[in-house]
C-alpha positions as CSV (number, residue, x, y, z in Angstrom):
1,X,-29.6,-0.3,10.0
2,X,-32.4,-2.6,8.6
3,X,-31.8,-1.8,5.2
4,X,-28.1,-2.4,5.5
5,X,-28.7,-6.0,6.9
6,X,-31.1,-6.6,4.1
7,X,-28.7,-5.6,1.4
8,X,-26.0,-7.9,3.0
9,X,-28.5,-10.6,3.0
10,X,-29.3,-10.0,-0.7
11,X,-25.8,-10.1,-2.1
12,X,-24.9,-13.0,0.3
13,X,-27.5,-15.1,-1.3
14,X,-26.1,-14.4,-4.6
15,X,-22.9,-15.3,-3.3
16,X,-21.2,-12.4,-4.6
17,X,-18.1,-10.5,-3.6
18,X,-19.1,-7.0,-2.1
19,X,-17.4,-3.5,-2.1
20,X,-18.3,-1.5,1.0
21,X,-17.6,2.0,1.7
22,X,-18.9,3.3,5.0
23,X,-18.7,6.7,7.0
24,X,-18.9,6.4,10.8
25,X,-20.4,9.7,12.0
26,X,-20.0,11.8,15.2
27,X,-21.3,9.7,18.0
28,X,-24.4,10.4,19.6
29,X,-26.7,8.9,22.5
30,X,-26.9,5.8,22.1
31,X,-23.4,5.3,21.5
32,X,-23.6,1.6,20.7
33,X,-25.3,2.3,17.4
34,X,-21.8,2.8,15.7
35,X,-20.4,-0.2,17.1
36,X,-23.5,-2.3,16.2
37,X,-22.9,-1.1,12.8
38,X,-19.4,-2.3,12.6
39,X,-20.3,-5.6,14.2
40,X,-22.7,-6.2,11.3
41,X,-19.9,-5.5,8.9
42,X,-17.6,-7.7,10.8
43,X,-20.5,-10.6,10.6
44,X,-20.2,-10.4,6.6
45,X,-16.4,-10.0,6.3
46,X,-16.3,-13.5,4.5
47,X,-18.1,-12.0,1.5
48,X,-16.3,-8.4,1.3
49,X,-13.7,-7.9,-1.3
50,X,-13.0,-4.1,-0.8
51,X,-13.6,-2.2,2.5
52,X,-13.4,1.3,3.3
53,X,-14.4,2.6,6.7
54,X,-13.9,6.4,7.5
55,X,-14.3,7.2,11.1
56,X,-15.2,10.7,12.7
57,X,-12.7,11.2,15.4
58,X,-15.9,12.0,17.3
59,X,-17.8,8.6,16.6
60,X,-16.7,7.0,20.2
61,X,-15.6,4.2,18.3
62,X,-12.2,3.4,20.4
63,X,-11.4,0.0,18.8
64,X,-12.1,-1.5,15.4
65,X,-14.1,-4.5,16.1
66,X,-13.3,-6.6,13.0
67,X,-12.3,-10.0,14.4
68,X,-13.8,-12.5,11.7
69,X,-11.6,-13.8,9.0
70,X,-11.8,-11.9,5.6
71,X,-10.6,-14.3,3.0
72,X,-11.6,-12.4,-0.1
73,X,-10.6,-9.0,1.3
74,X,-8.2,-7.4,-1.4
75,X,-8.4,-3.7,-0.5
76,X,-8.7,-2.1,3.1
77,X,-8.7,1.7,3.9
78,X,-9.2,2.7,7.6
79,X,-9.3,6.3,8.4
80,X,-9.8,8.6,11.0
81,X,-7.3,11.2,10.2
82,X,-7.5,14.2,7.5
83,X,-11.1,13.8,6.8
84,X,-11.9,17.5,7.6
85,X,-15.4,16.9,8.4
86,X,-15.6,19.2,11.4
87,X,-13.4,21.0,14.0
88,X,-12.8,17.8,15.8
89,X,-9.3,17.3,16.9
90,X,-7.9,14.4,14.8
91,X,-4.6,13.9,16.5
92,X,-5.5,11.0,18.3
93,X,-4.0,7.6,16.8
94,X,-5.8,4.2,17.5
95,X,-3.9,0.8,17.8
96,X,-5.5,-2.0,15.8
97,X,-5.8,-5.2,17.5
98,X,-3.4,-8.0,16.8
99,X,-6.5,-10.1,16.2
100,X,-8.1,-8.0,13.4
101,X,-9.7,-10.3,10.8
102,X,-8.8,-13.2,12.9
103,X,-5.2,-12.8,11.4
104,X,-6.6,-14.2,8.0
105,X,-6.4,-11.8,5.1
106,X,-4.5,-14.0,2.5
107,X,-5.9,-11.8,-0.6
108,X,-4.9,-8.4,0.7
109,X,-3.0,-6.3,-1.9
110,X,-4.0,-2.7,-0.9
111,X,-3.6,-1.4,2.6
112,X,-4.3,2.2,3.6
113,X,-4.2,3.4,7.3
114,X,-4.7,6.9,8.3
115,X,-4.7,7.5,11.9
116,X,-4.0,3.7,12.9
117,X,-0.9,1.8,14.1
118,X,-0.3,-1.8,14.5
119,X,2.2,-4.3,15.6
120,X,4.9,-3.4,13.0
121,X,6.8,-6.9,12.9
122,X,3.9,-9.4,13.4
123,X,0.6,-8.0,12.0
124,X,-1.1,-10.5,9.7
125,X,-2.0,-7.2,7.5
126,X,1.6,-6.9,6.5
127,X,2.8,-9.6,4.0
128,X,4.8,-10.2,0.9
129,X,1.4,-9.9,-1.2
130,X,1.0,-6.3,-0.3
131,X,1.5,-4.0,-3.6
132,X,-0.1,-0.7,-2.2
133,X,0.6,0.6,1.2
134,X,0.0,4.0,2.7
135,X,0.6,4.8,6.4
136,X,-0.6,8.5,7.3
137,X,-0.3,9.7,10.9
138,X,-1.0,13.4,12.6
139,X,2.1,15.8,12.5
140,X,1.7,15.8,16.6
141,X,0.0,12.3,17.1
142,X,-1.4,11.4,20.5
143,X,-2.2,8.0,21.7
144,X,-4.3,6.8,24.7
145,X,-2.5,4.2,26.6
146,X,-4.7,1.6,28.8
147,X,-2.6,2.4,31.9
148,X,-2.6,6.0,31.8
149,X,-5.1,8.8,32.4
150,X,-4.4,10.9,29.4
151,X,-3.1,10.7,25.9
152,X,0.7,10.8,25.3
153,X,2.6,11.6,22.4
154,X,3.1,8.9,19.9
155,X,6.4,7.4,19.9
156,X,6.4,4.8,17.3
157,X,7.0,3.5,14.6
158,X,10.6,4.0,15.4
159,X,12.9,3.9,12.3
160,X,13.9,0.3,12.7
161,X,10.4,-0.7,13.3
162,X,9.4,1.2,10.0
163,X,12.1,-0.5,8.2
164,X,11.2,-4.1,9.5
165,X,7.7,-3.5,8.5
166,X,8.6,-2.1,4.9
167,X,11.1,-5.3,4.4
168,X,8.0,-7.6,4.9
169,X,6.5,-6.1,1.5
170,X,9.0,-6.7,-1.0
171,X,6.3,-6.4,-3.9
172,X,5.4,-3.0,-3.3
173,X,4.5,-0.8,-6.4
174,X,3.1,2.4,-4.5
175,X,4.1,3.6,-1.1
176,X,3.0,6.6,0.7
177,X,4.3,7.6,4.3
178,X,3.1,10.7,6.0
179,X,4.6,11.8,9.4
180,X,5.8,8.4,10.2
181,X,8.9,9.4,11.8
182,X,8.0,10.6,15.3
183,X,10.8,12.9,17.2
184,X,12.3,10.9,19.9
185,X,15.6,11.3,21.8
186,X,17.6,8.3,20.3
187,X,16.4,6.8,17.0
188,X,19.1,6.2,14.8
189,X,18.6,5.0,11.1
190,X,19.0,1.4,10.6
191,X,22.0,0.5,8.5
192,X,19.7,-0.9,5.8
193,X,18.9,-0.2,2.3
194,X,15.4,-0.7,1.2
195,X,15.2,-2.3,-2.1
196,X,11.8,-1.9,-4.1
197,X,12.3,-3.3,-7.3
198,X,8.6,-3.0,-8.3
199,X,8.1,0.5,-7.1
200,X,6.4,2.8,-9.3
201,X,5.4,5.7,-6.9
202,X,6.7,7.0,-3.7
203,X,5.2,9.7,-1.6
204,X,6.7,11.2,1.4
205,X,5.3,13.9,3.9
206,X,7.1,15.3,6.8
207,X,10.0,17.2,7.9
208,X,12.7,17.6,5.0
209,X,15.5,15.9,7.5
210,X,13.4,12.8,8.2
211,X,11.9,12.5,4.7
212,X,15.3,12.9,3.0
213,X,16.9,10.7,5.6
214,X,14.5,7.9,4.5
215,X,14.7,8.9,0.6
216,X,18.6,8.2,1.1
217,X,18.1,4.6,2.2
218,X,15.7,3.5,-0.8
219,X,16.7,2.1,-4.0
220,X,13.8,2.1,-6.7
221,X,13.4,1.7,-10.4
222,X,14.4,4.8,-12.5
223,X,11.0,4.6,-14.1
224,X,9.4,5.3,-10.7
225,X,7.6,8.7,-9.6
226,X,8.5,10.5,-6.5
227,X,6.2,13.0,-4.6
228,X,7.5,14.9,-1.5
229,X,6.0,17.6,0.6
230,X,8.4,18.8,3.0
231,X,8.4,21.4,6.0
232,X,11.7,22.6,7.5
233,X,12.0,21.8,11.2
234,X,14.6,24.1,12.8
235,X,15.1,21.5,15.7
236,X,16.6,18.9,13.2
237,X,18.8,21.0,10.9
238,X,20.6,24.1,10.8
239,X,20.6,26.8,7.9
240,X,22.9,24.8,5.9
241,X,20.9,22.5,3.9
242,X,23.3,21.6,1.2
243,X,23.7,17.9,2.3
244,X,19.8,17.3,2.1
245,X,19.2,19.1,-1.1
246,X,22.1,17.2,-2.6
247,X,20.4,13.8,-1.7
248,X,17.0,15.1,-3.2
249,X,18.5,16.4,-6.4
250,X,20.9,13.3,-6.9
251,X,17.5,11.2,-6.7
252,X,15.6,13.5,-9.2
253,X,18.5,13.2,-11.4
254,X,18.4,9.5,-11.3
255,X,15.0,9.3,-11.9
256,X,15.3,11.7,-14.8
257,X,18.0,10.1,-16.6
258,X,16.9,8.6,-20.1
259,X,13.6,9.7,-19.7
260,X,13.7,13.2,-21.4
261,X,12.2,15.7,-18.8
262,X,10.8,18.2,-20.9
263,X,8.6,20.3,-18.7
264,X,9.1,22.1,-15.3
265,X,6.8,24.2,-13.3
266,X,7.6,26.2,-10.1
267,X,5.2,27.9,-7.7
268,X,6.0,30.5,-5.1
269,X,3.5,32.0,-2.7
270,X,3.8,33.9,0.6
271,X,1.9,34.4,3.5
272,X,0.5,38.2,4.2
273,X,1.4,38.1,7.8
274,X,5.1,36.4,7.5
275,X,8.2,36.6,5.6
276,X,7.8,32.8,4.7
277,X,7.3,31.3,1.4
278,X,5.8,28.3,0.3
279,X,7.6,26.7,-3.0
280,X,6.7,24.0,-5.2
281,X,8.2,22.1,-8.1
282,X,6.9,19.5,-10.6
283,X,8.5,17.9,-13.7
284,X,6.9,16.0,-16.6
285,X,8.6,13.7,-19.0
286,X,7.8,12.9,-22.6
287,X,5.9,9.9,-23.5
288,X,8.2,7.3,-25.0
289,X,8.1,6.6,-28.7
290,X,8.7,9.5,-30.9
291,X,11.1,12.4,-30.5
292,X,8.2,15.0,-30.4
293,X,5.7,13.0,-28.2
294,X,3.8,15.2,-26.0
295,X,4.4,15.3,-22.3
296,X,2.9,12.6,-19.9
297,X,-0.4,14.2,-18.2
298,X,0.6,13.6,-14.6
299,X,4.1,14.9,-13.3
300,X,6.7,12.2,-12.4
301,X,8.3,14.3,-9.7
302,X,6.7,16.9,-7.3
303,X,8.5,18.6,-4.4
304,X,6.8,21.1,-2.3
305,X,8.3,23.0,0.8
306,X,6.2,24.8,3.4
307,X,6.3,28.6,4.2
308,X,9.4,29.4,5.9
309,X,11.9,32.4,5.2
310,X,14.4,29.8,4.2
311,X,12.4,28.2,1.3
312,X,13.8,30.6,-1.3
313,X,17.5,29.7,-0.9
314,X,16.3,26.2,-0.8
315,X,14.6,26.2,-4.0
316,X,17.5,28.0,-5.5
317,X,20.1,25.5,-4.3
318,X,17.8,22.6,-5.5
319,X,17.5,24.1,-9.1
320,X,21.2,24.8,-9.3
321,X,21.7,21.0,-8.8
322,X,19.3,19.6,-11.4
323,X,20.4,18.3,-14.6
324,X,17.6,18.8,-17.3
325,X,19.2,19.3,-20.5
326,X,16.0,18.7,-22.8
327,X,13.7,20.9,-20.9
328,X,11.3,22.5,-23.3
329,X,8.4,24.2,-21.3
330,X,9.0,26.1,-18.3
331,X,6.1,27.2,-15.9
332,X,6.5,29.7,-13.2
333,X,3.6,31.1,-10.8
334,X,3.4,33.6,-8.1
335,X,0.9,34.0,-5.6
336,X,1.6,36.8,-3.0
337,X,0.6,40.4,-1.9
338,X,2.8,42.8,-3.9
339,X,5.5,44.3,-1.8
340,X,9.0,45.6,-2.6
341,X,11.0,43.1,-0.5
342,X,9.0,40.1,-2.0
343,X,9.2,41.4,-5.6
344,X,12.9,41.8,-5.2
345,X,13.3,38.3,-3.3
346,X,11.5,36.5,-5.8
347,X,12.7,38.4,-8.8
348,X,16.4,37.5,-8.0
349,X,15.3,34.0,-7.9
350,X,13.5,34.0,-11.2
351,X,16.4,35.4,-12.9
352,X,18.6,32.6,-11.4
353,X,16.2,29.9,-12.6
354,X,15.7,31.3,-15.9
355,X,19.5,31.5,-16.4
356,X,19.6,28.0,-15.4
357,X,17.1,26.8,-18.1
358,X,17.9,29.3,-20.9
359,X,17.3,26.8,-23.7
360,X,13.3,26.4,-23.1
361,X,11.0,27.2,-26.0
362,X,7.8,27.7,-24.0
363,X,7.6,29.9,-21.0
364,X,4.2,29.9,-18.9
365,X,3.4,32.5,-16.3
366,X,0.6,34.3,-14.4
367,X,0.4,38.0,-14.4
368,X,2.0,38.4,-10.8
369,X,5.1,36.4,-12.1
370,X,5.2,38.5,-15.3
371,X,5.3,41.6,-12.9
372,X,8.1,40.2,-11.0
373,X,10.2,39.3,-13.9
374,X,9.6,42.6,-15.5
375,X,10.5,44.4,-12.6
376,X,13.8,42.1,-12.2
377,X,14.6,42.9,-15.9
378,X,14.1,46.6,-15.4
379,X,16.9,46.5,-12.4
380,X,19.1,44.4,-14.8
381,X,18.5,47.0,-17.6
382,X,19.6,49.9,-15.3
383,X,23.1,48.3,-15.0
384,X,23.5,48.0,-18.9
385,X,25.8,50.7,-20.2
386,X,24.2,53.2,-22.5
387,X,24.7,53.0,-26.1
388,X,23.9,49.6,-26.6
389,X,21.8,48.6,-29.6
390,X,17.9,47.9,-29.3
391,X,18.4,44.2,-29.4
392,X,20.5,44.5,-26.2
393,X,18.7,46.9,-24.0
394,X,17.0,43.9,-22.0
395,X,18.2,40.7,-20.3
396,X,15.6,38.6,-22.0
397,X,17.3,37.8,-25.0
398,X,20.1,36.5,-23.0
399,X,17.8,34.7,-20.6
400,X,15.7,32.7,-23.3
401,X,17.8,31.9,-26.5
402,X,15.3,29.5,-27.8
403,X,11.9,31.0,-26.8
404,X,9.0,30.6,-29.3
405,X,5.9,30.9,-27.2
406,X,4.9,32.8,-24.1
407,X,1.9,32.0,-22.4
408,X,0.3,34.3,-19.7
409,X,-2.6,33.2,-17.3
410,X,-4.8,35.3,-15.3
411,X,-4.9,38.2,-17.7
412,X,-8.8,38.5,-17.5
413,X,-9.0,37.7,-13.8
414,X,-6.3,40.2,-13.1
415,X,-8.1,43.1,-14.7
416,X,-11.6,42.1,-13.8
417,X,-14.6,41.4,-16.0
418,X,-16.6,44.8,-15.8
419,X,-13.7,47.2,-16.2
420,X,-11.2,45.0,-18.3
421,X,-10.8,47.6,-21.2
422,X,-10.2,50.7,-19.1
423,X,-8.1,48.9,-16.6
424,X,-5.9,47.3,-19.2
425,X,-5.5,50.5,-21.2
426,X,-4.4,52.1,-17.7
427,X,-1.9,49.4,-16.9
428,X,-0.6,49.2,-20.0
429,X,1.0,52.6,-19.9
430,X,3.0,51.7,-17.0
431,X,3.8,47.8,-17.6
432,X,3.1,46.8,-21.0
433,X,5.4,49.5,-22.6
434,X,8.5,47.6,-20.9
435,X,6.8,44.2,-21.8
436,X,6.2,45.1,-25.2
437,X,9.9,46.2,-25.4
438,X,11.0,42.6,-24.0
439,X,8.9,40.9,-26.7
440,X,10.4,42.9,-29.4
441,X,14.1,42.1,-28.1
442,X,12.7,38.5,-28.5
443,X,11.4,38.7,-31.9
444,X,14.5,40.5,-33.2
445,X,17.4,38.6,-31.3
446,X,17.5,35.7,-31.2
447,X,14.4,35.8,-33.5
448,X,12.6,32.7,-32.4
449,X,9.4,34.2,-30.6
450,X,6.2,33.4,-32.5
451,X,3.3,33.3,-30.2
452,X,2.1,35.2,-27.2
453,X,-1.0,33.2,-25.5
454,X,-3.6,34.7,-23.5
455,X,-6.9,34.1,-22.1
456,X,-9.6,34.1,-24.7
457,X,-11.7,37.1,-22.9
458,X,-8.7,39.3,-23.4
459,X,-7.9,38.5,-27.0
460,X,-8.9,41.5,-28.7
461,X,-7.2,43.9,-25.9
462,X,-3.8,41.9,-26.3
463,X,-3.9,41.9,-30.0
464,X,-4.3,45.7,-30.2
465,X,-1.5,46.1,-27.7
466,X,0.9,43.8,-29.5
467,X,0.0,44.4,-33.2
468,X,3.0,44.1,-35.3
469,X,5.1,42.6,-32.6
470,X,3.9,39.0,-32.1
471,X,1.1,36.9,-33.0
472,X,-1.5,36.7,-30.0
473,X,-3.5,33.5,-29.7
474,X,-5.9,31.9,-27.0
475,X,-4.2,29.7,-24.3
476,X,-3.9,26.3,-25.6
477,X,-6.1,23.7,-23.5
478,X,-3.1,21.4,-23.2
479,X,-1.0,23.5,-20.8
480,X,-3.8,23.4,-18.0
481,X,-1.7,20.7,-16.4
482,X,1.1,23.3,-15.7
483,X,-1.2,25.9,-14.3
484,X,-1.7,25.1,-10.8
485,X,0.7,23.4,-8.6
486,X,-1.4,23.5,-5.5
487,X,-2.3,19.7,-4.8
488,X,-4.8,19.9,-1.8
489,X,-6.7,16.8,-2.2
490,X,-9.7,16.9,0.0
491,X,-11.5,13.9,0.9
492,X,-15.3,14.3,0.5
493,X,-17.1,12.2,3.3
494,X,-21.0,11.5,3.0
495,X,-22.6,12.0,6.2
496,X,-24.9,9.3,6.1
497,X,-24.3,7.2,2.9
498,X,-23.4,3.3,2.6
499,X,-22.4,2.1,-0.7
500,X,-22.3,-1.6,-1.4
501,X,-21.1,-2.9,-5.0
502,X,-20.8,-6.2,-6.7
503,X,-18.6,-7.0,-9.8
504,X,-21.7,-7.6,-11.6
505,X,-23.6,-4.3,-11.4
506,X,-25.7,-5.1,-8.2
507,X,-25.2,-1.9,-6.6
508,X,-27.0,-0.1,-3.5
509,X,-26.4,3.4,-2.7
510,X,-28.9,4.4,0.1
511,X,-29.4,6.5,2.8
512,X,-30.3,6.0,6.3
């Protein structure tokens, strides 16, 4: 604690604004140590420009003792939820005092609250100057009321409270809401449309019905990006998801209009013990300027669905409603244990999806997806009348009329490093013969296929297998962006580190 006090005194003597990141660890005897440190931070709030406080749920800090004015504070992050530091239950939510920072934070622009609530209509933290706002709450949040013995289910913010809060921030550029719609007996949506004329990024996490219900009541620029992580709650909706999917698809189509969506990536994974699937979709748009500009590195649309048996029809329904006439790159990844039921179900989904986007020029798959596609095509082939020509003995040429390149990932990992050669040869007799016929069909009719890209470790093996059919090359580095749809962001929390920074390079990063 002494070194923190000395560092505060040093930067204060130089009259420089401070950036402070602090992790409040699990509370141990004496419990007062954590509060003493927060009191020390509060004492120097007049010099702090950026403040990040990450609180372990077991820190024994029941209230945030920040009562002094913060005239320089521009960015505030308070988090006690989602830190993943131990097995401690982080479902508890704390309420910030109305007197936080003495109600004086005139420079605040960025506000991130994870596991905290506040007075939605009068809090001084909310103002027209806020440009970045995040509110993240646990899925089954609990709150301790002063007049009750045990915690109770969190019933706020109501939809009306949330709308009133957001209306106080008309200059928002980035908005993230996670589990901000608690289930209550009566909580109708306000008869209000939220207009965010400056919004560049919207992130929503929660049940499909509540997130889509919110999305329906938001207006934002067509240049904005949308990111949704949804799970299906049977208590809210029946098996008919059509109305909800229509809203999501309509918003995606609005954001896609005039922006040349040129790349799409899909992922399907399954849990070993259930029949449920998790699905993901990402869309990229090309940079503005030239007709052949490369895609922006970050996707502007991401939609993910949790593992439920109903995910496959939801994904198929969403895909059928998308309007992406300029799609050039299509990526499809599968992650699941190989069973006949899953192969058949996902194969049907892939065939419908590929038929929707038959004009793509570059197809990217991992080996499991290629396996599923091969199985689906073999079933299709079995229904083709005998006597057809060699260019018509597969459905591939009908699925991909303009395909010029195929990229396969996980070829090296799939076969294992020590026995790659022998395993590949054994696998080739069962699988690659059919895959080879498919490539021959694409080369001959419609005749556009030019490249097969694989992992560089397997380059020689694949070149020998497909010699005379298609040119085999290493995977281009640029397609990394389409390779993995799992966007699990884990916040790394130092156990005993304080960081103090100033804009002129004076920096302290020390351990207790």
